[in-house]
NULUM-653241 format. One record per residue (C-alpha): x, y, z; residue number from 1. Coordinates in steps of 0.02 Angstrom, whole numbers, plus 50000, padded with zeros to 5 digits. Each point is the difference from the previous one (the first is absolute). Last residue first. Layout:
% NULUM-653241
(r (X Y Z) NUM)
...
% end
This chain:
% NULUM-653241
(r (49662 49947 49111) 385)
(r (49925 49828 49967) 384)
(r (50124 49966 49860) 383)
(r (50151 50042 50106) 382)
(r (49924 49898 50141) 381)
(r (49995 49854 49879) 380)
(r (50189 50006 49999) 379)
(r (50014 50006 50189) 378)
(r (49873 49859 50017) 377)
(r (50096 49903 49866) 376)
(r (50160 50008 50099) 375)
(r (49920 49945 50164) 374)
(r (49906 49854 49920) 373)
(r (50144 49926 49904) 372)
(r (50021 50030 49814) 371)
(r (50009 49846 49890) 370)
(r (49921 50068 49842) 369)
(r (49837 49914 50046) 368)
(r (50001 50098 50163) 367)
(r (50019 50161 49900) 366)
(r (49848 49958 49892) 365)
(r (49903 49947 50155) 364)
(r (50025 50171 50080) 363)
(r (49951 50085 49838) 362)
(r (49839 49899 49994) 361)
(r (49963 50038 50184) 360)
(r (50025 50185 49968) 359)
(r (49886 49989 49848) 358)
(r (49865 49912 50100) 357)
(r (50008 50117 50151) 356)
(r (49950 49938 50172) 355)
(r (50134 49876 50054) 354)
(r (50134 50079 49891) 353)
(r (49964 50166 50087) 352)
(r (50048 49931 50170) 351)
(r (50180 49957 49954) 350)
(r (50017 50162 49903) 349)
(r (49935 50097 50149) 348)
(r (50129 49918 50114) 347)
(r (50142 50055 49885) 346)
(r (49921 50171 49981) 345)
(r (49995 50027 50189) 344)
(r (50173 49924 50024) 343)
(r (50071 50130 49882) 342)
(r (49908 50136 50095) 341)
(r (50073 49941 50166) 340)
(r (50175 49989 49928) 339)
(r (50005 50179 49934) 338)
(r (50129 49981 49859) 337)
(r (50186 49979 49969) 336)
(r (50006 49809 49994) 335)
(r (49935 49962 49825) 334)
(r (50016 49816 49957) 333)
(r (50120 49952 49864) 332)
(r (50017 49985 49812) 331)
(r (50177 49963 49945) 330)
(r (50093 50039 49839) 329)
(r (50184 49979 49960) 328)
(r (50052 50012 49818) 327)
(r (50054 50180 50021) 326)
(r (49927 50065 50162) 325)
(r (49817 49975 50047) 324)
(r (49911 50003 50168) 323)
(r (49811 49994 49977) 322)
(r (49891 50040 50151) 321)
(r (49832 49914 50021) 320)
(r (49839 50099 50030) 319)
(r (49915 49955 50164) 318)
(r (50099 50130 50099) 317)
(r (49866 50124 50054) 316)
(r (50075 50142 49896) 315)
(r (50041 49895 49848) 314)
(r (49826 49925 49987) 313)
(r (49922 50172 50030) 312)
(r (50098 50074 49855) 311)
(r (49964 49847 49890) 310)
(r (49813 50028 50021) 309)
(r (50019 50161 49900) 308)
(r (49975 50187 50028) 307)
(r (50014 49998 50189) 306)
(r (50000 50172 50082) 305)
(r (49827 50033 49930) 304)
(r (49919 49882 50126) 303)
(r (50029 50119 50146) 302)
(r (49908 49920 50147) 301)
(r (50113 49854 50038) 300)
(r (50024 49844 49893) 299)
(r (50081 49902 50141) 298)
(r (49875 50070 50126) 297)
(r (49855 49926 49903) 296)
(r (50090 49834 49978) 295)
(r (50025 49986 50188) 294)
(r (49817 50039 50033) 293)
(r (49945 49865 49874) 292)
(r (50123 49869 50067) 291)
(r (49925 49961 50170) 290)
(r (49813 50016 49965) 289)
(r (50010 49904 49835) 288)
(r (50107 50039 49847) 287)
(r (49972 49837 49906) 286)
(r (49920 50078 49847) 285)
(r (50003 50190 50014) 284)
(r (49828 50069 50048) 283)
(r (50055 50052 50176) 282)
(r (50132 50108 49918) 281)
(r (49875 50107 49906) 280)
(r (49871 49996 50139) 279)
(r (50122 50073 50126) 278)
(r (50047 50152 49896) 277)
(r (49895 50124 50100) 276)
(r (50075 49937 50165) 275)
(r (49874 49978 50143) 274)
(r (49993 49810 49980) 273)
(r (50191 49995 50004) 272)
(r (50007 50099 50162) 271)
(r (49876 49883 50086) 270)
(r (50078 49839 49934) 269)
(r (50173 50060 50049) 268)
(r (49938 50049 50174) 267)
(r (49923 49829 50030) 266)
(r (50155 49914 49931) 265)
(r (50108 50102 50118) 264)
(r (49895 49951 50151) 263)
(r (49999 49816 49951) 262)
(r (50188 50000 49975) 261)
(r (50024 50084 50168) 260)
(r (49890 49872 50089) 259)
(r (50097 49857 49921) 258)
(r (50166 50084 50046) 257)
(r (49941 50013 50180) 256)
(r (49953 49816 49999) 255)
(r (50171 49957 49929) 254)
(r (50083 50098 50140) 253)
(r (49899 49909 50132) 252)
(r (50047 49835 49916) 251)
(r (50183 50047 50010) 250)
(r (49997 50042 50186) 249)
(r (49919 49833 50044) 248)
(r (50129 49912 49891) 247)
(r (50137 50083 50103) 246)
(r (49927 49932 50163) 245)
(r (49984 49827 49922) 244)
(r (50182 50009 49945) 243)
(r (50058 50052 50174) 242)
(r (49905 49852 50079) 241)
(r (50045 49866 49872) 240)
(r (50189 50022 49982) 239)
(r (50055 49999 50183) 238)
(r (49852 49884 50030) 237)
(r (50093 49865 49904) 236)
(r (49874 49868 49948) 235)
(r (50042 50014 49815) 234)
(r (49916 49954 49836) 233)
(r (49851 49936 50098) 232)
(r (49913 49846 49928) 231)
(r (49822 50020 49935) 230)
(r (49884 49852 50028) 229)
(r (49866 50088 50100) 228)
(r (49998 50140 49870) 227)
(r (49968 49869 49864) 226)
(r (49843 49943 50090) 225)
(r (49932 50177 50011) 224)
(r (50035 50026 49814) 223)
(r (49918 49834 49954) 222)
(r (49847 50047 50104) 221)
(r (49989 50166 49908) 220)
(r (50019 49913 49832) 219)
(r (49858 49881 50043) 218)
(r (49892 50142 50065) 217)
(r (50013 50096 49835) 216)
(r (49956 50181 50032) 215)
(r (50167 50084 50038) 214)
(r (49986 50190 49991) 213)
(r (50068 50076 50158) 212)
(r (49859 49959 50121) 211)
(r (49999 49819 49945) 210)
(r (50187 49987 50036) 209)
(r (49978 50074 50173) 208)
(r (49850 49892 50046) 207)
(r (50096 49844 49954) 206)
(r (50150 50057 50102) 205)
(r (49892 50039 50151) 204)
(r (49917 49830 49988) 203)
(r (50169 49915 49990) 202)
(r (50050 50085 50165) 201)
(r (50163 50096 49987) 200)
(r (50153 49917 50075) 199)
(r (50072 49964 49829) 198)
(r (49994 50184 49955) 197)
(r (50084 50052 50162) 196)
(r (50144 49879 49970) 195)
(r (50015 50054 49818) 194)
(r (50030 50179 50055) 193)
(r (49911 50167 49967) 192)
(r (49827 49921 50028) 191)
(r (49868 50135 50016) 190)
(r (50094 50141 49913) 189)
(r (50078 49884 49871) 188)
(r (49832 49928 49950) 187)
(r (49920 50174 50001) 186)
(r (50130 50070 49879) 185)
(r (49994 49851 49884) 184)
(r (49811 49992 49990) 183)
(r (49983 50190 49982) 182)
(r (50108 50007 49841) 181)
(r (50174 50079 49997) 180)
(r (50085 49831 50015) 179)
(r (49921 49920 49849) 178)
(r (49971 49818 50048) 177)
(r (50003 49972 50188) 176)
(r (50007 49813 50021) 175)
(r (50159 49953 49906) 174)
(r (50090 50158 50055) 173)
(r (49950 49962 50180) 172)
(r (50083 49829 49983) 171)
(r (50169 50089 49985) 170)
(r (50001 50047 50186) 169)
(r (50178 50025 50068) 168)
(r (50121 50074 49873) 167)
(r (49883 49992 49850) 166)
(r (49878 50110 50095) 165)
(r (50129 50138 50015) 164)
(r (50045 49999 49815) 163)
(r (49817 50003 49950) 162)
(r (49966 50147 50116) 161)
(r (50148 50097 49930) 160)
(r (49934 49968 49824) 159)
(r (49830 50062 50059) 158)
(r (50082 50159 50063) 157)
(r (50081 50027 49830) 156)
(r (49832 49975 49913) 155)
(r (49918 50123 50118) 154)
(r (50130 50130 49954) 153)
(r (49967 49968 49816) 152)
(r (49812 50020 50027) 151)
(r (50031 50162 50095) 150)
(r (50111 50066 49860) 149)
(r (49866 49954 49873) 148)
(r (49871 50097 50100) 147)
(r (50121 50145 50007) 146)
(r (50013 50004 49811) 145)
(r (49812 49993 49973) 144)
(r (49965 50136 50129) 143)
(r (50134 50112 49925) 142)
(r (49927 49982 49826) 141)
(r (49824 50040 50064) 140)
(r (50064 50154 50089) 139)
(r (50092 50055 49843) 138)
(r (49844 49978 49895) 137)
(r (49888 50102 50115) 136)
(r (50131 50134 50028) 135)
(r (50020 50034 49814) 134)
(r (50152 49928 49913) 133)
(r (50164 50086 50036) 132)
(r (50105 50098 49876) 131)
(r (50182 49959 49976) 130)
(r (50097 50081 49860) 129)
(r (50074 49890 49867) 128)
(r (50183 49973 49968) 127)
(r (50102 49972 49841) 126)
(r (49961 50176 49934) 125)
(r (50068 50061 50168) 124)
(r (50173 49951 49943) 123)
(r (50117 50145 50039) 122)
(r (49910 50081 50147) 121)
(r (49929 49840 50073) 120)
(r (50166 49907 49985) 119)
(r (50090 50148 50078) 118)
(r (49881 50009 50148) 117)
(r (50010 49812 50028) 116)
(r (50189 50001 49979) 115)
(r (50018 50138 50129) 114)
(r (49892 49905 50125) 113)
(r (50104 49844 49965) 112)
(r (50160 50095 50038) 111)
(r (49927 50069 50162) 110)
(r (49955 49820 50052) 109)
(r (50165 49915 49957) 108)
(r (50062 49885 49862) 107)
(r (50167 49971 49915) 106)
(r (49996 49853 49879) 105)
(r (50163 50053 49917) 104)
(r (49917 50005 49828) 103)
(r (49919 50167 50039) 102)
(r (49887 50083 49872) 101)
(r (49926 49846 49918) 100)
(r (49997 49904 50164) 99)
(r (49898 50139 50083) 98)
(r (49876 50000 49855) 97)
(r (49984 49811 50014) 96)
(r (49966 50013 50188) 95)
(r (49876 50143 49972) 94)
(r (49901 49901 49873) 93)
(r (50003 49846 50112) 92)
(r (49930 50103 50144) 91)
(r (49851 50048 49889) 90)
(r (49977 50187 50005) 89)
(r (49839 50077 50065) 88)
(r (49974 50176 49928) 87)
(r (49902 50118 50112) 86)
(r (49939 50172 49946) 85)
(r (50009 50117 50150) 84)
(r (49903 50166 49994) 83)
(r (49837 49912 50046) 82)
(r (50064 49935 50166) 81)
(r (49895 49855 50067) 80)
(r (50103 49867 49910) 79)
(r (50154 50036 50105) 78)
(r (49951 49909 50161) 77)
(r (49930 49847 49911) 76)
(r (50158 49998 49894) 75)
(r (50106 49997 50156) 74)
(r (49899 49871 50098) 73)
(r (49988 49870 49864) 72)
(r (49949 49985 49819) 71)
(r (50080 50021 49829) 70)
(r (50168 50023 50082) 69)
(r (50178 50028 49941) 68)
(r (49984 50189 49994) 67)
(r (50001 50138 49869) 66)
(r (49921 50170 50037) 65)
(r (49957 50129 49868) 64)
(r (49959 50173 50067) 63)
(r (49854 50098 49930) 62)
(r (49990 50188 50029) 61)
(r (49921 50057 50165) 60)
(r (50107 50156 50018) 59)
(r (50163 49901 49980) 58)
(r (50073 50027 50174) 57)
(r (49829 50009 50082) 56)
(r (49943 49832 49932) 55)
(r (50169 49922 50035) 54)
(r (49995 50061 50181) 53)
(r (49824 49927 50017) 52)
(r (50063 49829 49945) 51)
(r (50143 50006 50125) 50)
(r (49887 50056 50144) 49)
(r (49874 49862 49961) 48)
(r (50138 49869 49992) 47)
(r (50074 50057 50165) 46)
(r (49831 50002 50088) 45)
(r (49944 49831 49934) 44)
(r (50163 49920 50056) 43)
(r (50134 49914 49897) 42)
(r (50138 50126 50027) 41)
(r (50068 50077 49840) 40)
(r (50186 50009 49968) 39)
(r (50066 50131 49878) 38)
(r (50083 50024 49832) 37)
(r (49981 50153 49888) 36)
(r (50062 50006 49821) 35)
(r (50017 50149 49885) 34)
(r (49997 50017 49811) 33)
(r (49813 50031 49990) 32)
(r (49932 49920 50158) 31)
(r (50050 49821 50036) 30)
(r (49940 49943 50171) 29)
(r (50077 49853 50095) 28)
(r (49916 49922 50151) 27)
(r (50064 49860 50113) 26)
(r (49859 49937 50110) 25)
(r (50011 49973 50190) 24)
(r (49911 49872 50109) 23)
(r (49952 49850 49893) 22)
(r (50090 50052 49843) 21)
(r (49947 50061 49828) 20)
(r (50125 50075 49878) 19)
(r (49911 50156 49941) 18)
(r (50040 50082 49833) 17)
(r (49935 50174 49962) 16)
(r (49988 50092 49834) 15)
(r (49964 50185 50002) 14)
(r (49882 50134 49932) 13)
(r (49919 49875 49884) 12)
(r (49928 50052 49833) 11)
(r (49861 49876 49963) 10)
(r (49975 49954 49817) 9)
(r (50075 49826 50011) 8)
(r (49905 49956 50159) 7)
(r (49868 49883 49929) 6)
(r (49904 49902 50130) 5)
(r (50017 49820 50053) 4)
(r (49898 49908 50130) 3)
(r (50098 49890 50117) 2)
(r (49918 49882 50126) 1)
% end
């Protein structure tokens, strides 16, 4: 995440704007009254040579670099050079700046690189320099974000599995429950079609359901009996056989996602336990093993950068935005924010009301005013922050 440091007193030797691209970056450098434009290959060797050339050119003096990234390959490559001070610029900021200077809507990569350098030179009081958290905190943040990405990818695969089963084997959805759980995965592995399921011996079915959590013999017998009475949605092998093959692939993917989630959770727990601030965030009401590490990384290691709770609320996107002009006034959701951090505080607010008396009271107050659950969780998140 971003940690801010003051750069007002730094005398920069030059101002550089980089318009990021996948293979080749457009670079513009403003030095005194001159301007230099060039293309920079996106390779470790080219970036290292470019950074070293700047160091030699300006005898190690600081160079300010503006780019439309707060994370990613380019900023990871540049953060290792002490003579470069990085200034991430929000893409919306650059777009508005471009519109202010050119009403025609003209846009190209070298032009954006020039605008970034010019914006940084002329309005650096509106920007804050980027300084990374310590390695321990950044690693924990990355683990938490990637775990969420894996969970989201698993969810998409499960949706594909649901869609496939609805085409030829909808009864599996009725029997399986949550499709990432062992019962569902093993059921579909053993009996990927209704025909195979109905051919299974009743004793084998009873043993299977007992093995995967069913304890009531009457319910097990009812399940086995209902399986015998299922009617196939289709008997067309042209649909059934390819779909069953595809379902087999999907359940293997879901199992791999399950293993990955477990591995990431193990590493998150280990890194969080080793962090010196772990106990602080573990003590928050409703944080738990999943949210406590995410909250720790949201606050970062430099607590002095935030003077008031409102600053964090605005940064993570849980503070509302007021749009006012004349008699018109609208309060809306904040969209320009780190989405993962906003979701973290939203989920924390929902959990905090279950463990904190005052949070629960505020939640109920908003419910009594007619707010729906999602809106009040965002509002109570502002209080929790």
